[in-house]
Backbone bond lengths (Angstrom), bond angles and torsions (degrees), N, CA, C in turn:
res aa  C-N    CA-C-N  psi(-1)  N-CA   C-N-CA  omega(-1)  CA-C   N-CA-C  phi
1 M - - - 1.455 - - 1.519 112.47 -
2 A 1.354 115.35 -27.46 1.463 118.26 -176.45 1.504 113.35 -78.72
3 E 1.351 119.29 -16.75 1.463 121.17 -175.96 1.533 112.61 -88.75
4 E 1.305 118.75 -13.07 1.477 120.70 -175.20 1.517 113.32 -61.57
5 P 1.331 120.18 -47.92 1.474 119.12 178.32 1.503 113.09 -61.03
6 T 1.363 116.98 -34.18 1.459 120.13 -179.60 1.512 110.99 -66.34
7 R 1.288 118.05 -36.09 1.456 121.40 179.26 1.531 111.34 -67.36
8 K 1.347 115.63 -41.14 1.470 118.90 179.85 1.524 111.12 -64.60
9 I 1.301 116.05 -40.90 1.462 119.04 -179.75 1.508 110.50 -64.86
10 G 1.329 116.81 -40.41 1.456 119.90 178.14 1.498 112.54 -64.45
11 K 1.341 117.48 -36.61 1.468 120.47 178.71 1.515 110.99 -66.16
12 R 1.346 115.91 -42.74 1.465 119.46 179.00 1.522 111.03 -63.32
13 A 1.276 116.08 -40.57 1.471 119.47 179.43 1.516 110.71 -64.16
14 T 1.330 116.83 -38.26 1.461 120.33 178.46 1.516 111.54 -66.07
15 D 1.359 117.44 -43.85 1.469 121.42 178.66 1.522 111.19 -61.36
16 K 1.308 117.48 -41.02 1.466 120.74 -179.75 1.512 111.05 -65.49
17 A 1.290 116.57 -37.28 1.462 119.58 178.78 1.519 111.42 -65.76
18 V 1.325 115.83 -39.07 1.472 119.87 178.34 1.516 111.05 -64.01
19 V 1.341 115.97 -42.63 1.472 120.03 179.62 1.518 110.63 -63.67
20 N 1.320 117.10 -43.26 1.466 120.00 -179.69 1.526 110.95 -63.63
21 Q 1.307 115.99 -37.71 1.460 119.82 179.60 1.522 110.88 -66.69
22 A 1.365 116.92 -40.47 1.465 120.73 179.01 1.531 110.96 -65.42
23 M 1.338 117.49 -40.88 1.459 121.00 178.61 1.523 111.11 -64.24
24 A 1.325 116.62 -41.38 1.462 119.76 178.24 1.518 111.33 -63.87
25 E 1.323 116.40 -36.49 1.461 120.75 178.86 1.526 110.90 -65.12
26 L 1.337 116.27 -41.02 1.479 120.21 179.29 1.519 111.31 -67.07
27 E 1.308 117.34 -37.49 1.459 120.12 -178.69 1.516 111.78 -68.11
28 R 1.329 117.52 -29.39 1.463 120.73 -179.59 1.525 112.93 -77.37
29 R 1.322 116.10 -18.90 1.470 119.03 -179.12 1.531 110.66 -73.26
30 E 1.313 117.48 144.88 1.464 123.01 177.34 1.524 109.15 -93.67
31 V 1.333 115.23 130.70 1.475 121.01 178.73 1.521 108.54 -87.41
32 P 1.299 119.01 123.29 1.472 120.61 -179.38 1.522 111.38 -65.79
33 D 1.332 116.12 143.79 1.460 122.86 178.72 1.525 109.80 -76.59
34 T 1.310 116.06 111.55 1.474 120.72 -178.33 1.524 112.48 -90.08
35 G 1.341 118.70 -4.78 1.460 121.27 -179.98 1.518 111.79 81.75
36 P 1.344 117.77 178.50 1.470 121.06 -179.07 1.524 111.59 -65.92
37 M 1.322 114.95 151.38 1.462 120.38 179.24 1.528 109.62 -70.02
38 P 1.304 117.38 130.22 1.470 119.28 -179.19 1.521 111.34 -65.95
39 P 1.344 118.21 146.27 1.474 120.68 179.41 1.518 111.07 -64.87
40 A 1.325 114.86 151.07 1.458 119.36 178.43 1.520 109.72 -70.16
41 P 1.305 117.72 144.69 1.473 120.17 176.78 1.518 110.92 -56.08
42 E 1.327 116.53 143.90 1.472 120.79 -175.92 1.514 111.83 -60.24
43 D 1.328 117.23 -34.55 1.456 120.17 -177.77 1.518 112.09 -67.76
44 L 1.367 117.07 -21.76 1.453 120.37 -179.05 1.516 112.81 -93.98
45 M 1.333 117.63 -5.62 1.455 120.57 -179.00 1.515 110.25 -80.64
46 P 1.354 117.94 152.69 1.465 120.25 175.37 1.525 110.85 -57.90
47 E 1.327 115.99 147.31 1.463 120.69 -176.38 1.517 111.75 -57.56
48 A 1.354 115.46 -39.92 1.466 118.81 -176.77 1.520 112.47 -67.70
49 A 1.357 117.94 -17.61 1.453 120.27 -178.05 1.518 112.56 -92.97
50 R 1.301 118.29 -6.12 1.460 119.85 -179.72 1.528 110.79 -68.69
51 R 1.312 115.00 148.11 1.452 120.00 179.16 1.528 109.82 -64.11
52 G 1.325 117.39 129.58 1.460 121.58 177.68 1.515 115.02 86.40
53 F 1.336 118.05 4.87 1.473 118.56 -178.00 1.526 111.16 -63.76
54 Y 1.332 116.45 -47.05 1.468 119.04 -178.93 1.525 111.26 -67.97
55 Y 1.306 116.96 -30.10 1.464 119.93 173.79 1.524 109.71 -64.18
56 S 1.333 116.76 -39.47 1.464 120.38 178.66 1.519 111.16 -64.63
57 V 1.326 116.53 -40.74 1.470 119.92 177.43 1.520 110.31 -61.97
58 A 1.334 116.33 -42.99 1.465 120.01 179.31 1.527 111.10 -62.68
59 M 1.318 117.30 -39.18 1.460 120.46 178.25 1.522 111.06 -64.37
60 A 1.340 116.77 -41.53 1.461 120.32 -179.45 1.523 111.83 -67.33
61 L 1.347 116.62 -31.68 1.467 120.79 -178.61 1.525 112.50 -89.58
62 L 1.316 117.27 0.23 1.462 120.73 -174.86 1.520 111.72 -58.10
63 V 1.327 117.06 -49.24 1.472 120.67 -176.69 1.526 112.09 -70.54
64 P 1.366 119.89 -50.78 1.473 117.82 -179.81 1.520 113.87 -61.54
65 L 1.337 117.42 -39.02 1.464 118.49 178.24 1.522 111.43 -69.10
66 G 1.330 116.68 -35.52 1.464 119.94 175.84 1.516 111.71 -63.80
67 C 1.337 116.70 -41.31 1.469 120.18 177.51 1.524 110.81 -65.09
68 G 1.338 116.99 -39.39 1.455 119.72 177.92 1.517 112.12 -63.74
69 L 1.331 116.84 -40.56 1.464 120.78 178.03 1.534 111.02 -64.83
70 M 1.326 116.61 -42.42 1.457 120.15 178.92 1.530 110.92 -63.53
71 A 1.348 116.77 -41.65 1.458 120.17 177.94 1.519 111.12 -62.34
72 A 1.349 117.18 -40.25 1.467 120.42 179.04 1.525 111.46 -62.69
73 V 1.332 116.72 -39.18 1.466 120.46 178.47 1.528 110.50 -66.26
74 L 1.337 117.49 -42.58 1.462 120.72 -179.53 1.531 111.36 -65.59
75 I 1.340 116.43 -36.82 1.468 119.46 177.00 1.528 110.06 -68.47
76 W 1.335 116.52 -40.81 1.462 120.65 -179.42 1.530 111.25 -64.02
77 T 1.319 117.12 -35.55 1.466 120.82 178.56 1.521 112.12 -84.01
78 R 1.330 117.14 2.62 1.470 124.25 177.93 1.520 112.67 64.14
79 Y 1.325 118.09 19.17 1.461 119.71 173.31 1.520 110.22 -81.56
80 W 1.302 116.30 -34.46 1.463 121.59 -178.09 1.523 108.42 -118.37
81 P 1.321 119.82 124.99 1.467 120.40 -179.39 1.523 111.34 -73.35
82 P 1.327 118.17 155.71 1.467 120.16 174.72 1.528 110.09 -59.94
83 L 1.318 116.94 133.99 1.465 121.56 -178.80 1.534 108.72 -123.10
84 P 1.325 117.86 87.69 1.468 119.75 -178.72 1.528 112.70 -58.40
85 G 1.342 117.37 -29.86 1.455 119.89 -178.28 1.519 113.68 -64.07
86 L 1.346 117.12 -23.48 1.465 120.30 -179.24 1.530 112.60 -85.60
87 L 1.310 117.97 -12.39 1.456 120.60 -174.55 1.529 111.67 -62.11
88 A 1.333 116.89 -45.11 1.470 119.78 -178.74 1.525 110.78 -62.76
89 G 1.332 117.26 -40.49 1.459 120.24 179.17 1.515 112.23 -65.82
90 W 1.320 117.34 -39.42 1.466 120.18 179.66 1.529 110.84 -66.43
91 I 1.336 117.16 -40.53 1.465 120.26 177.98 1.530 110.38 -64.86
92 G 1.348 116.76 -42.50 1.463 119.62 177.25 1.517 112.25 -62.27
93 W 1.309 116.48 -37.89 1.471 121.63 177.18 1.530 110.45 -61.41
94 C 1.325 117.04 -45.74 1.462 120.74 -179.93 1.529 111.04 -64.31
95 V 1.324 117.77 -40.32 1.465 120.40 -179.62 1.523 110.89 -63.56
96 L 1.325 117.31 -46.69 1.463 120.30 179.62 1.528 111.59 -63.78
97 A 1.331 115.66 -41.11 1.463 118.78 179.40 1.528 111.27 -63.88
98 A 1.332 116.75 -38.49 1.471 119.80 -179.55 1.526 111.88 -67.70
99 L 1.326 117.38 -23.71 1.471 120.79 179.72 1.525 112.61 -84.08
100 L 1.318 117.48 -11.95 1.467 120.01 -177.10 1.532 113.79 -58.89
101 P 1.353 119.98 -40.57 1.475 118.91 -179.95 1.521 113.59 -59.79
102 L 1.327 118.31 -20.49 1.458 120.28 177.65 1.520 111.72 -74.07
103 A 1.329 116.25 -18.84 1.458 120.03 -176.36 1.520 113.30 -104.43
104 T 1.318 117.76 -15.39 1.460 120.05 -178.24 1.510 110.72 -146.58
105 R 1.335 117.22 153.33 1.463 121.92 176.90 1.525 111.78 -108.32
106 K 1.314 117.38 3.78 1.460 120.61 -176.33 1.519 108.78 -87.74
107 N 1.326 115.68 93.51 1.464 120.13 -177.03 1.516 112.36 -62.17
108 A 1.322 116.94 -31.94 1.459 119.53 -175.91 1.525 111.74 -64.29
109 A 1.320 117.96 -26.97 1.463 120.52 -176.26 1.516 112.95 -95.93
110 L 1.339 118.04 -3.22 1.455 119.69 -172.87 1.522 112.92 -69.42
111 A 1.329 117.91 -39.73 1.467 119.93 -179.21 1.522 110.82 -63.03
112 A 1.333 116.68 -45.75 1.465 120.04 179.34 1.520 111.04 -66.22
113 T 1.328 116.96 -40.44 1.464 120.16 179.18 1.519 111.05 -65.89
114 G 1.341 116.79 -39.92 1.463 120.07 177.43 1.513 112.21 -61.85
115 A 1.328 117.28 -34.08 1.466 120.28 177.46 1.518 111.07 -71.21
116 I 1.327 117.09 -40.61 1.468 120.76 -178.40 1.525 110.99 -66.87
117 V 1.336 116.67 -36.28 1.462 120.25 179.62 1.526 111.29 -59.14
118 G 1.331 116.83 -33.34 1.456 119.78 -177.28 1.514 114.82 -70.17
119 L 1.330 118.24 -21.85 1.463 120.24 -176.44 1.532 112.68 -61.60
120 P 1.342 119.60 -54.85 1.468 117.80 179.11 1.523 113.27 -67.87
121 V 1.347 116.91 -31.89 1.465 119.64 179.75 1.520 110.58 -64.86
122 L 1.328 117.13 -47.82 1.460 120.39 -179.77 1.523 111.77 -69.36
123 A 1.333 116.91 -35.08 1.466 119.46 177.46 1.525 110.99 -62.27
124 L 1.325 116.74 -43.10 1.468 120.60 177.91 1.520 110.72 -66.01
125 T 1.328 117.05 -38.83 1.461 120.75 179.07 1.524 111.49 -62.82
126 V 1.321 116.41 -44.65 1.468 120.29 179.44 1.524 110.49 -63.70
127 A 1.349 117.06 -42.28 1.463 120.35 -178.62 1.527 111.74 -63.56
128 L 1.337 117.39 -33.99 1.459 120.82 -175.93 1.527 113.33 -87.44
129 N 1.333 117.62 -28.26 1.468 120.12 -170.49 1.518 114.83 -115.03
130 F 1.324 117.92 -2.99 1.460 120.02 -179.36 1.515 110.58 -127.32
131 R 1.317 115.28 158.20 1.466 121.14 -179.96 1.516 108.99 -145.96
132 V 1.317 114.81 145.94 1.464 121.42 176.81 1.524 108.26 -104.45
133 V 1.347 117.07 130.12 1.461 121.99 179.73 1.524 109.45 -126.62
134 R 1.313 115.14 153.49 1.461 121.47 177.23 1.524 108.71 -112.87
135 V 1.319 115.83 132.77 1.462 121.26 -178.84 1.526 109.77 -73.93
136 E 1.325 115.36 132.73 1.466 122.02 176.19 1.523 108.38 -121.62
137 G 1.301 115.62 132.69 1.452 120.13 -179.93 1.517 112.47 85.04
138 A 1.354 114.45 176.28 1.464 120.91 -174.24 1.527 112.13 -110.87
139 S 1.343 118.00 22.63 1.463 119.79 -175.61 1.529 112.84 -69.28
140 M 1.354 117.72 -18.77 1.465 119.98 -179.24 1.520 111.83 -110.24
141 A 1.325 118.33 14.43 1.461 120.66 176.74 1.532 109.06 -67.65
142 P 1.317 118.89 145.16 1.473 127.45 2.34 1.537 114.33 -90.22
143 T 1.357 117.26 3.53 1.471 119.42 -178.49 1.523 110.68 -62.09
144 F 1.334 116.53 -47.68 1.459 122.15 177.66 1.519 109.09 -127.43
145 A 1.307 115.14 144.04 1.459 121.42 176.03 1.525 108.98 -109.10
146 P 1.323 118.07 157.62 1.467 120.10 177.02 1.526 110.99 -55.00
147 G 1.325 115.99 132.29 1.459 120.99 -179.53 1.511 114.19 97.58
148 D 1.336 118.51 -11.84 1.462 120.08 176.95 1.533 109.84 -61.11
149 V 1.328 116.44 142.04 1.462 121.82 -179.97 1.522 108.21 -108.64
150 L 1.327 115.81 125.05 1.463 121.57 -174.36 1.520 110.89 -120.40
151 L 1.342 115.15 151.72 1.461 121.95 174.55 1.519 107.90 -107.27
152 I 1.338 116.91 128.50 1.458 120.40 179.08 1.527 109.51 -117.33
153 D 1.313 114.90 143.71 1.457 122.82 177.16 1.525 107.34 -98.70
154 R 1.331 116.14 113.72 1.463 120.04 -176.57 1.523 112.56 -68.34
155 K 1.316 117.97 -19.22 1.463 120.99 177.00 1.521 112.12 -85.15
156 G 1.322 116.96 -7.80 1.455 120.14 179.59 1.514 110.68 -78.65
157 S 1.301 117.34 113.95 1.461 122.86 -176.88 1.519 109.85 -122.86
158 P 1.341 117.44 143.04 1.464 118.82 176.89 1.520 112.21 -63.37
159 A 1.329 117.50 -19.23 1.461 119.38 175.85 1.522 111.23 -66.52
160 D 1.349 116.76 -24.80 1.466 121.20 -179.99 1.524 112.27 -91.57
161 F 1.331 117.12 -35.27 1.461 120.61 -174.43 1.534 111.65 -100.04
162 A 1.333 116.96 -50.88 1.465 121.93 173.90 1.522 111.72 46.93
163 N 1.329 115.70 59.47 1.457 120.72 179.49 1.530 108.64 -124.56
164 P 1.335 117.02 73.99 1.468 120.58 -175.84 1.524 112.32 -54.73
165 G 1.320 114.65 138.01 1.455 121.51 179.53 1.513 113.51 91.09
166 H 1.346 118.70 -12.21 1.459 121.42 -174.94 1.528 113.48 -123.12
167 E 1.322 118.22 -13.76 1.456 121.13 -176.98 1.518 110.89 -111.77
168 I 1.344 115.59 141.08 1.468 122.10 179.26 1.525 108.02 -118.00
169 Y 1.337 116.09 136.77 1.455 121.30 -175.06 1.530 110.45 -129.34
170 V 1.322 114.43 162.14 1.458 122.21 173.72 1.520 107.39 -105.43
171 L 1.335 116.90 127.84 1.457 122.73 -174.65 1.514 111.08 -111.59
172 D 1.317 114.87 151.10 1.458 122.40 173.72 1.527 107.43 -125.54
173 V 1.333 114.99 87.96 1.458 121.56 -177.54 1.526 108.32 -97.86
174 P 1.338 119.02 116.29 1.471 121.13 -175.11 1.529 113.97 -56.52
175 S 1.330 116.78 -31.99 1.469 118.93 -176.81 1.524 113.08 -77.04
176 E 1.332 117.75 -10.47 1.456 122.00 -178.60 1.531 109.82 -102.91
177 K 1.313 117.60 129.06 1.467 121.21 -176.85 1.521 112.52 -85.50
178 H 1.324 117.85 -18.76 1.461 120.70 -178.28 1.535 109.15 -91.08
179 H 1.324 116.35 119.23 1.460 121.40 -179.88 1.522 109.85 -130.41
180 P 1.316 119.08 149.44 1.477 124.20 -3.83 1.522 111.72 -82.79
181 L 1.312 116.51 157.85 1.456 121.63 175.52 1.535 108.22 -96.44
182 V 1.310 115.84 116.85 1.463 121.70 179.85 1.527 107.25 -105.50
183 K 1.358 116.18 114.91 1.461 120.32 -175.53 1.519 110.51 -139.77
184 R 1.334 114.04 161.95 1.469 120.63 179.30 1.531 109.76 -97.02
185 L 1.337 115.34 134.53 1.458 120.70 176.68 1.525 109.67 -74.79
186 V 1.355 116.78 128.09 1.467 120.31 179.48 1.525 112.87 -120.39
187 A 1.336 117.10 -13.61 1.468 118.30 179.41 1.520 109.65 -159.90
188 T 1.320 114.82 145.04 1.462 121.70 174.73 1.528 108.74 -101.14
189 P 1.330 118.60 165.81 1.474 119.98 -176.73 1.524 113.17 -53.88
190 G 1.343 115.02 130.53 1.457 121.15 176.49 1.509 115.45 92.07
191 Q 1.331 118.93 -11.57 1.464 119.85 178.38 1.532 110.30 -73.56
192 T 1.329 115.43 145.97 1.466 121.17 -179.67 1.517 110.49 -89.36
193 L 1.337 116.58 126.18 1.462 122.43 -178.64 1.526 110.36 -101.21
194 I 1.337 115.65 128.92 1.459 122.63 178.87 1.529 108.44 -134.07
195 V 1.344 117.41 137.58 1.463 122.68 175.72 1.530 108.29 -108.26
196 R 1.335 115.36 124.54 1.465 120.77 177.00 1.517 108.78 -133.13
197 D 1.310 116.49 123.27 1.468 122.47 179.08 1.525 111.59 52.99
198 G 1.323 115.80 38.40 1.459 120.17 177.51 1.511 114.54 80.99
199 R 1.327 116.95 1.52 1.454 120.77 179.51 1.529 109.87 -106.38
200 L 1.321 115.63 145.03 1.458 120.50 -177.44 1.527 109.66 -103.60
201 Y 1.338 115.21 132.45 1.458 121.76 -179.92 1.526 109.32 -121.74
202 A 1.328 115.76 139.19 1.461 122.24 174.63 1.514 107.96 -117.64
203 D 1.339 115.94 114.88 1.467 121.67 -175.49 1.526 111.16 52.87
204 G 1.332 115.81 39.99 1.459 121.05 175.66 1.507 115.47 85.64
205 E 1.324 118.79 -7.09 1.460 121.65 -179.61 1.527 109.79 -104.73
206 R 1.338 115.64 130.86 1.455 118.61 -177.36 1.524 110.38 -69.70
207 V 1.324 115.53 130.67 1.462 121.48 -178.95 1.529 112.25 -121.38
208 F 1.353 116.85 -11.23 1.466 119.73 179.37 1.525 109.02 -162.69
209 P 1.362 118.02 136.74 1.458 127.54 -8.66 1.527 110.83 -75.32
210 R 1.307 116.09 172.26 1.457 119.92 -175.04 1.530 112.58 -81.01
211 D 1.340 118.06 -20.71 1.466 119.36 -177.95 1.522 109.28 -126.28
212 D 1.330 115.84 171.14 1.464 122.52 -177.79 1.526 112.65 -108.67
213 S 1.313 116.83 20.14 1.464 119.24 -179.11 1.522 110.57 -66.28
214 L 1.337 115.40 159.40 1.471 120.26 -176.95 1.514 112.05 -65.40
215 D 1.337 116.76 -30.08 1.461 119.21 -178.59 1.526 113.10 -94.42
216 A 1.348 117.43 11.16 1.464 120.48 177.41 1.522 109.43 -66.84
217 P 1.324 118.86 141.36 1.468 121.37 -178.25 1.516 111.51 -65.64
218 R 1.329 115.41 155.14 1.452 122.36 178.99 1.523 109.46 -122.96
219 L 1.323 115.95 153.45 1.449 122.19 -179.05 1.520 110.72 -117.31
220 D 1.321 115.93 159.11 1.449 122.12 170.47 1.522 107.96 -141.17
221 Y 1.315 115.64 167.27 1.460 119.16 -179.84 1.516 110.39 -71.42
222 R 1.320 115.97 129.45 1.461 121.58 172.09 1.517 109.12 -168.84
223 G 1.339 114.72 155.81 1.453 120.11 178.32 1.522 111.75 59.83
224 H 1.330 116.22 -129.36 1.465 121.73 -179.08 1.524 112.46 -80.98
225 L 1.310 117.27 -5.30 1.460 120.57 176.73 1.524 108.60 -93.32
226 Q 1.332 115.52 96.27 1.447 122.39 -179.05 1.518 109.99 -119.14
227 E 1.314 116.85 159.86 1.460 120.54 -177.85 1.524 110.49 -62.08
228 G 1.334 114.80 128.61 1.458 120.02 179.13 1.514 114.47 72.69
229 A 1.336 117.48 15.51 1.470 120.14 -178.90 1.527 110.26 -64.90
230 K 1.318 115.30 140.82 1.461 122.38 174.78 1.525 108.13 -123.22
231 P 1.331 117.16 90.26 1.465 120.23 -174.51 1.529 111.78 -61.77
232 E 1.325 115.08 145.02 1.469 121.42 177.72 1.520 111.53 -89.25
233 G 1.322 116.65 6.14 1.454 121.93 176.37 1.521 108.77 -142.63
234 Y 1.314 115.93 -160.20 1.467 121.72 179.15 1.524 108.60 -90.17
235 F 1.338 115.50 133.96 1.462 121.21 -176.11 1.529 109.02 -105.30
236 F 1.336 116.23 126.62 1.466 122.63 -176.82 1.524 110.05 -122.88
237 I 1.349 114.57 147.53 1.469 121.18 177.38 1.525 108.01 -140.03
238 G 1.336 116.77 144.65 1.447 121.51 174.60 1.517 111.38 -76.98
239 D 1.331 117.63 148.42 1.464 120.57 -179.85 1.523 112.04 -67.01
240 N 1.319 117.05 -17.71 1.468 122.37 174.78 1.528 107.39 -114.06
241 P 1.338 117.54 75.53 1.471 120.55 -169.42 1.521 114.41 -60.79
242 G 1.330 118.32 -24.20 1.457 119.57 179.12 1.522 112.95 -70.47
243 D 1.338 117.43 -17.08 1.465 121.16 -178.57 1.527 109.65 -130.19
244 S 1.339 115.99 41.05 1.468 119.83 -174.96 1.520 111.29 -136.68
245 R 1.322 114.83 132.00 1.466 120.93 167.35 1.529 106.61 -97.64
246 D 1.306 115.22 115.83 1.458 120.34 -175.12 1.520 109.60 -140.46
247 S 1.333 116.76 -152.88 1.465 119.64 -176.10 1.517 112.70 -65.42
248 R 1.318 117.64 -17.38 1.457 118.75 174.29 1.524 110.85 -66.10
249 S 1.342 115.10 -27.56 1.468 120.09 -178.58 1.525 112.26 -95.11
250 F 1.338 117.21 -50.33 1.473 119.74 -175.11 1.522 113.62 -103.48
251 G 1.333 117.88 2.67 1.448 120.99 173.28 1.523 113.47 87.44
252 P 1.324 116.17 -179.10 1.463 120.53 179.21 1.531 111.00 -60.83
253 V 1.320 115.21 153.77 1.466 122.44 -176.16 1.523 109.00 -110.57
254 Q 1.332 115.45 134.69 1.459 120.14 176.90 1.530 110.24 -81.87
255 A 1.317 115.78 160.40 1.464 121.18 -174.39 1.512 112.32 -59.36
256 E 1.340 118.51 -36.24 1.463 120.88 -177.78 1.523 112.92 -69.41
257 M 1.338 118.31 -12.86 1.462 121.70 177.78 1.535 112.18 -91.36
258 I 1.317 117.69 -0.05 1.459 121.55 -178.84 1.524 108.57 -98.06
259 E 1.333 116.49 116.02 1.464 120.73 -176.86 1.526 112.48 -77.74
260 G 1.294 117.72 -33.24 1.457 119.26 -179.42 1.511 111.73 167.09
261 R 1.305 115.46 177.27 1.467 122.70 -176.73 1.521 110.15 -102.08
262 V 1.322 116.80 134.73 1.465 121.63 177.12 1.527 108.11 -73.67
263 V 1.347 116.39 123.99 1.461 119.74 -175.22 1.531 113.17 -119.03
264 W 1.344 117.35 -21.28 1.457 117.65 -174.26 1.528 110.19 -152.74
265 R 1.309 114.92 143.48 1.468 121.06 172.47 1.522 107.38 -97.38
266 L 1.325 116.47 114.16 1.453 121.04 -178.63 1.520 112.26 -83.77
267 K 1.329 116.21 -32.48 1.462 121.09 -177.82 1.512 108.38 -159.96
268 G 1.317 116.39 139.73 1.460 117.75 178.20 1.506 113.53 165.03
269 S 1.321 115.09 -170.00 1.458 121.92 -175.33 1.526 112.06 -64.44
270 R 1.320 117.54 -28.16 1.467 121.04 -179.12 1.520 111.88 -103.55
271 G 1.328 116.87 11.06 1.452 120.63 175.90 1.524 113.50 79.57
272 F 1.327 114.79 -163.42 1.456 122.73 -176.01 1.514 109.89 -91.93
273 G 1.338 117.25 133.71 1.458 118.70 177.00 1.499 112.93 162.66
274 R 1.312 114.03 179.55 1.463 121.68 -178.54 1.516 110.69 -69.37
275 V 1.342 115.43 145.50 1.452 121.20 178.21 1.518 108.80 -89.97
276 E 1.297 116.94 125.91 1.458 122.43 178.55 1.523 110.23 -107.93
């Protein structure tokens, strides 16, 4: 019984000696020089690492980015109004165009393909975010005449623009049977309305009428338009107040009753162009 531990220790010592001898043998061997590792075949490399990949992406994005730059210039020069409804379509166009290099290696066709991709994307965006309305009645004369055709941006909200006296919106007021209601925004929630000499002021700034001509319409207090009124919603008035049912009649309008902002005149007495 006393010799068993001695045998185990001797076995371990023998195994360790064998391992040390094998390691020493490996260290003495010379490793042949195999030279530099050959590059991986191009077909096996990640797409983003291929030569010219980023150039291909730039080619595919050439048209959408160019259109975005042109739109920014037109908005800056006030020829084209901001159109929030088009933003989602433009971003989707850029994303699809940027993915094109993953599907093709023909750089020469990427710019044209990137432009073609935008057609259905923008068409779907316009169908979902814009609406065409026809003016009925003379409540917005002389800005709009009966029969004028307008384009409205459904993403255009007074909460984003909030420029009383300068923005025109289409309203959907349940109590009014005549639709659509096209009116000018004159006050946002909480602004103080005052009438002086037939002119309407919101927080001291004149919002109606827009000009000082002798034939410009005049207002007086009536209905929901009272001295010092602070509407709890958005207050709208027709440019022809003598022939207009507006917030003076049905009161302030909540945001959910606003269908969108009028951005363009497609057809009418003043022709085609931006609505001011």
